[in-house]
ZAMARGU-4260 file (C-alpha; in steps of 0.2 Angstrom, whole numbers, plus 5000, padded with zeros to 4 digits):
<rodrens>
0) 5047/4904/5041 | 5037/4906/5057 | 5019/4912/5057 | 5015/4930/5060 | 5034/4935/5053
5) 5031/4938/5034 | 5048/4943/5025 | 5047/4960/5018 | 5055/4966/5001 | 5073/4974/5004
10) 5076/4984/4988 | 5090/4995/4987 | 5090/5015/4987 | 5091/5013/4968 | 5076/5002/4967
15) 5067/5013/4978 | 5071/5028/4968 | 5065/5019/4952 | 5049/5014/4959 | 5046/5031/4965
20) 5050/5038/4948 | 5038/5026/4939 | 5025/5030/4952 | 5026/5049/4950 | 5026/5047/4931
25) 5010/5036/4931 | 5003/5049/4942 | 5008/5064/4932 | 5001/5054/4915 | 4984/5050/4924
30) 4982/5069/4930 | 4987/5076/4913 | 4973/5063/4905 | 4987/5054/4895 | 4991/5036/4894
35) 5001/5027/4908 | 5019/5023/4906 | 5023/5007/4896 | 5042/5006/4897 | 5048/5002/4915
40) 5065/5003/4921 | 5075/4986/4922 | 5081/4979/4938 | 5081/4962/4945 | 5071/4968/4961
45) 5057/4977/4950 | 5054/4963/4939 | 5049/4951/4954 | 5032/4947/4957 | 5025/4957/4971
50) 5011/4968/4979 | 5011/4987/4982 | 5002/5001/4988 | 5004/5018/4982 | 4999/5032/4994
55) 4997/5051/4987 | 4998/5065/5000 | 4997/5083/4996 | 5004/5095/5008 | 5002/5081/5021
60) 4984/5076/5018 | 4979/5060/5010 | 4974/5062/4992 | 4973/5044/4986 | 4977/5026/4991
65) 4976/5011/4980 | 4984/4994/4982 | 4987/4977/4975 | 4990/4961/4985 | 5005/4950/4980
70) 5002/4942/4964 | 5013/4935/4949 | 5014/4952/4940 | 5030/4962/4941 | 5032/4974/4956
75) 5036/4989/4944 | 5020/4986/4934 | 5010/4984/4951 | 5016/5001/4956 | 5012/5009/4940
80) 4995/5002/4941 | 4992/5007/4958 | 5000/5025/4956 | 4987/5028/4942 | 4973/5020/4952
85) 4977/5032/4966 | 4976/5047/4956 | 4960/5043/4947 | 4950/5029/4956 | 4951/5030/4974
90) 4932/5032/4977 | 4935/5045/4993 | 4942/5058/4981 | 4939/5066/4965 | 4951/5062/4950
95) 4968/5071/4952 | 4970/5087/4943 | 4987/5092/4935 | 4987/5107/4945 | 4987/5097/4961
100) 5004/5089/4957 | 5014/5103/4965 | 5015/5099/4984 | 5012/5080/4980 | 5022/5068/4990
105) 5022/5050/4983 | 5024/5034/4995 | 5026/5017/4990 | 5023/5001/5001 | 5030/4986/4994
110) 5021/4971/5004 | 5026/4954/5008 | 5017/4939/5004 | 5003/4936/5015 | 5003/4924/5030
115) 4990/4917/5042 | 4992/4925/5060 | 4984/4923/5077 | 4977/4939/5085 | 4989/4938/5099
120) 5004/4937/5087 | 4999/4954/5079 | 5011/4969/5081 | 5002/4985/5077 | 5014/4996/5067
125) 5025/4980/5061 | 5011/4970/5052 | 4998/4976/5040 | 4981/4967/5040 | 4969/4958/5028
130) 4953/4952/5036 | 4942/4942/5026 | 4924/4933/5029 | 4916/4926/5012 | 4917/4939/5000
135) 4920/4953/5011 | 4939/4958/5013 | 4948/4973/5022 | 4966/4978/5021 | 4975/4991/5032
140) 4993/4995/5031 | 5007/4994/5045 | 5008/5012/5045 | 4990/5016/5048 | 4990/5008/5065
145) 5006/5018/5069 | 4999/5034/5064 | 4984/5033/5074 | 4993/5024/5089 | 4981/5009/5088
150) 4984/4994/5099 | 4983/4977/5090 | 4965/4975/5095 | 4960/4991/5089 | 4969/4987/5072
155) 4959/4971/5071 | 4943/4980/5074 | 4946/4993/5062 | 4952/4981/5048 | 4935/4972/5051
160) 4925/4988/5050 | 4935/4992/5033 | 4929/4975/5026 | 4911/4980/5031 | 4910/4968/5045
165) 4906/4969/5064 | 4921/4976/5073 | 4922/4960/5084 | 4921/4948/5068 | 4939/4944/5070
170) 4934/4934/5085 | 4923/4923/5073 | 4931/4907/5068 | 4925/4910/5051 | 4935/4925/5049
175) 4952/4923/5040 | 4966/4934/5048 | 4982/4937/5036 | 4997/4948/5040 | 5011/4956/5029
180) 5025/4968/5032 | 5029/4982/5021 | 5044/4991/5016 | 5038/5010/5015 | 5047/5024/5006
185) 5041/5041/5000 | 5049/5055/4988 | 5051/5066/5004 | 5064/5052/5011 | 5075/5057/4996
190) 5070/5074/4993 | 5063/5084/5008 | 5056/5098/4998 | 5043/5087/4991 | 5033/5087/5008
</rodrens>
């Protein structure tokens, strides 16, 4: 595979709907103070190891986002974990309350394996980035650059800032830059009333 072109997960609409249902159930149970889902739907693509981010938006505004980089854990359980964590553990927000579930749109980003990338290979809006130096690490999804209209350089700067590094730390040879792609889908893609 050529550097800078990670292969993204290609799930069917059925796979996407099932992951969204798992995420929604995990968010609802978390908001109600109940144990997360223990039984997961079966599906070849859902049981594959993977990484994902779950983003919660309420009435169009960010309400939580937590992710896990690719691991050996089954994608479906990663999505359930991230959904619960987005509801309860995003440090930018209070824990989600049950009365906030109305008007909530759940978004899942299934991410590819990470690959080393050179700054000139980065395509803002296509690649997500992981910038790390020592123990510091920042991760931004591809859609963040697209939503803000950032250039590749600005995207690198913002990912460095997210890692707690200087904005130009990406120029330092000690900084590791990795890219991934994401298959992004949300409930409102399948049910426009959720927006």
